[in-house]
C-alpha positions as CSV (number, residue, x, y, z in Angstrom):
1,M,0.0,0.0,0.0
2,I,1.2,3.5,-0.7
3,Y,-0.1,6.8,0.7
4,R,-0.1,9.8,-1.6
5,F,0.0,13.1,0.3
6,T,-0.7,16.5,-1.3
7,I,1.2,19.4,0.4
8,I,0.3,23.1,-0.1
9,S,1.3,26.4,1.5
10,D,-0.8,29.4,2.4
11,E,2.3,31.7,1.7
12,V,3.0,30.7,-1.9
13,D,0.0,30.3,-4.2
14,D,1.6,28.0,-6.8
15,F,3.5,25.8,-4.3
16,L,2.5,22.1,-4.4
17,R,4.3,18.9,-3.5
18,E,3.0,15.3,-3.8
19,I,4.8,12.7,-1.8
20,Q,4.2,9.0,-2.0
21,I,5.2,7.0,1.0
22,D,4.6,3.6,2.5
23,P,2.2,3.9,5.5
24,E,4.6,1.8,7.6
25,A,7.3,4.4,7.1
26,T,7.7,6.8,10.1
27,F,6.8,10.4,10.4
28,Y,10.5,11.0,10.5
29,D,10.8,9.5,7.0
30,F,8.0,11.8,5.8
31,H,9.7,14.8,7.5
32,K,12.9,14.0,5.6
33,A,11.0,13.7,2.3
34,I,9.3,17.0,2.8
35,L,12.6,18.7,3.6
36,A,14.3,17.2,0.5
37,S,11.4,18.2,-1.8
38,C,11.7,21.8,-0.6
39,G,15.5,22.0,-0.3
40,Y,15.3,22.8,3.4
41,A,18.0,22.1,6.0
42,D,17.3,19.7,8.8
43,D,18.0,22.2,11.6
44,Q,14.5,23.1,12.9
45,M,12.3,21.6,15.6
46,T,9.5,20.7,13.3
47,S,6.2,19.0,14.2
48,F,3.3,17.3,12.5
49,F,-0.2,17.7,13.8
50,I,-3.1,15.4,13.0
51,C,-6.0,17.7,12.2
52,S,-9.8,17.7,12.2
53,D,-11.6,18.2,8.9
54,D,-11.6,22.0,9.8
55,W,-7.8,22.0,10.2
56,E,-7.9,22.2,14.0
57,K,-4.8,20.8,15.5
58,E,-5.3,17.6,17.5
59,Q,-2.4,15.1,18.0
60,E,1.2,16.4,17.8
61,I,4.1,14.3,16.5
62,T,7.3,16.0,17.5
63,L,10.8,15.6,16.1
64,E,12.3,15.0,19.6
65,E,10.9,13.6,22.8
66,M,9.4,16.4,24.8
67,D,9.1,16.4,28.5
68,S,5.3,16.5,28.8
69,Y,3.1,16.2,31.8
70,A,0.0,16.1,29.7
71,E,-2.4,13.2,29.9
72,D,-2.3,12.7,26.2
73,E,0.1,10.2,24.7
74,S,3.1,11.8,23.1
75,Y,4.4,10.7,19.7
76,V,7.9,11.1,18.3
77,M,8.5,11.1,14.6
78,N,11.2,8.4,14.4
79,E,9.2,6.0,16.6
80,T,5.7,6.5,15.0
81,P,4.6,4.8,11.8
82,I,2.3,7.0,9.7
83,S,-0.3,4.3,9.7
84,D,-0.6,4.5,13.5
85,L,-2.3,7.9,13.2
86,V,-3.3,8.2,9.5
87,E,-5.7,5.7,8.1
88,D,-8.4,7.4,6.1
89,A,-8.3,9.2,2.7
90,K,-8.7,12.9,3.1
91,Q,-7.1,12.9,6.5
92,K,-5.6,16.4,7.2
93,L,-2.2,17.2,8.7
94,I,-0.2,20.3,9.4
95,Y,3.6,20.3,9.2
96,I,5.2,23.2,11.1
97,F,8.6,23.8,9.4
98,D,9.4,27.1,11.1
99,P,8.6,26.7,14.8
100,M,9.5,30.3,15.8
101,T,6.8,31.8,13.6
102,E,4.4,28.7,13.4
103,R,4.7,28.7,9.5
104,C,3.4,25.5,8.1
105,F,2.3,23.3,5.2
106,F,-1.2,21.9,4.9
107,I,-1.2,18.2,4.0
108,E,-3.9,15.9,2.9
109,L,-3.9,12.2,2.3
110,S,-5.2,12.5,-1.2
111,E,-5.0,8.8,-2.2
112,I,-4.4,5.3,-0.8
113,I,-2.9,3.1,-3.5
114,L,-3.5,-0.6,-2.9
115,K,-1.4,-3.5,-4.0
116,K,1.8,-1.4,-4.5
117,H,4.8,-0.9,-2.3
118,L,7.6,1.7,-2.0
119,D,11.0,1.1,-0.4
120,A,11.6,4.8,0.2
121,P,9.4,8.0,0.0
122,K,9.5,9.9,-3.2
123,C,8.3,13.3,-4.4
124,T,6.1,12.6,-7.4
125,K,5.0,16.1,-8.2
126,K,6.8,19.4,-7.6
127,K,5.3,22.7,-8.5
128,G,6.4,26.2,-7.5
129,E,9.1,27.4,-5.2
130,A,8.9,26.5,-1.6
131,P,8.5,29.4,0.9
132,Q,11.7,30.5,2.6
133,Q,12.4,28.0,5.4
134,T,12.9,30.5,8.2
135,V,12.3,34.2,8.5
136,D,13.4,36.8,11.0
137,F,11.0,36.6,13.9
138,E,10.8,40.3,14.5
139,E,10.3,41.1,10.8
140,Y,7.6,38.4,10.5
141,A,5.8,39.8,13.6
142,A,5.9,43.3,12.2
143,S,4.5,42.1,8.8
144,T,1.6,40.2,10.4
145,A,0.8,42.7,13.1
146,A,-2.9,42.8,14.0
147,I,-5.0,45.7,12.9
148,D,-4.9,48.6,15.4
149,L,-8.3,48.4,17.1
150,D,-8.4,51.7,18.9
151,E,-11.6,53.2,20.4
152,N,-12.5,54.7,17.0
153,F,-12.5,51.4,15.2
154,Y,-16.0,50.5,16.4
155,G,-17.4,54.0,16.0
156,D,-17.1,54.9,19.7
157,Q,-16.3,58.5,18.7
158,G,-19.0,61.1,19.5
159,Y,-21.7,62.1,16.9
160,D,-23.5,65.3,16.2
161,M,-27.3,65.2,16.7
162,D,-27.6,67.7,13.9
163,E,-26.3,65.1,11.5
164,I,-29.1,62.7,12.2
165,D,-31.8,62.7,9.5
166,R,-35.1,63.0,11.3
167,E,-37.0,61.9,8.2
168,G,-35.0,58.6,8.2
169,F,-36.7,57.5,11.4
170,E,-40.4,56.5,11.4
171,G,-42.5,58.2,14.0
172,F,-40.5,61.3,14.5
173,E,-42.9,63.4,12.5
174,D,-45.9,62.6,14.7
175,G,-43.9,62.3,17.9
176,S,-44.8,58.7,18.6
177,V,-41.2,57.4,18.8
178,G,-39.3,58.3,21.9
179,G,-41.0,61.6,22.5
180,S,-39.4,64.8,21.4
181,Y,-36.3,65.1,19.2
182,E,-35.0,67.9,21.3
183,M,-32.1,67.2,23.6
184,D,-30.7,69.1,26.6
185,Y,-27.1,70.0,26.0
């Protein structure tokens, strides 16, 4: 059996990789295949995440054993066969290749090929340039800074009663809504 994974990036529109791998290969083998297909160095603390259909992170598979006091079982790439956590077509994963900025690839198990076998993972489709492997954290933070939501963003600034159109509100002409239009200043 062979798993065919499709890998895309939210940073580079035309980036696409397809990697075929035996499901008994480890996540470490998959990690190495991704790095090779992108020309990345193996010098980052990468992680895979098994995701829900809505791309919500669920189970993490780390490159190295992490001291964890969590109740959840921990998984390490070189000890975990892909088939232990991925069994169904359309299963979604995230691969974080730049842990400082949480930049990642989105991965989907696009096909399960029966009655075939691979000795080593291989990249079967390569389109577009991979995003830069790492970026300067401060530069990245500045480029993705949140919108400044000051008090004027939601219209909290004052308004002038003379700018309100009395004809736009029903009932003002006959005085049936809220009484008089006059205000004490």
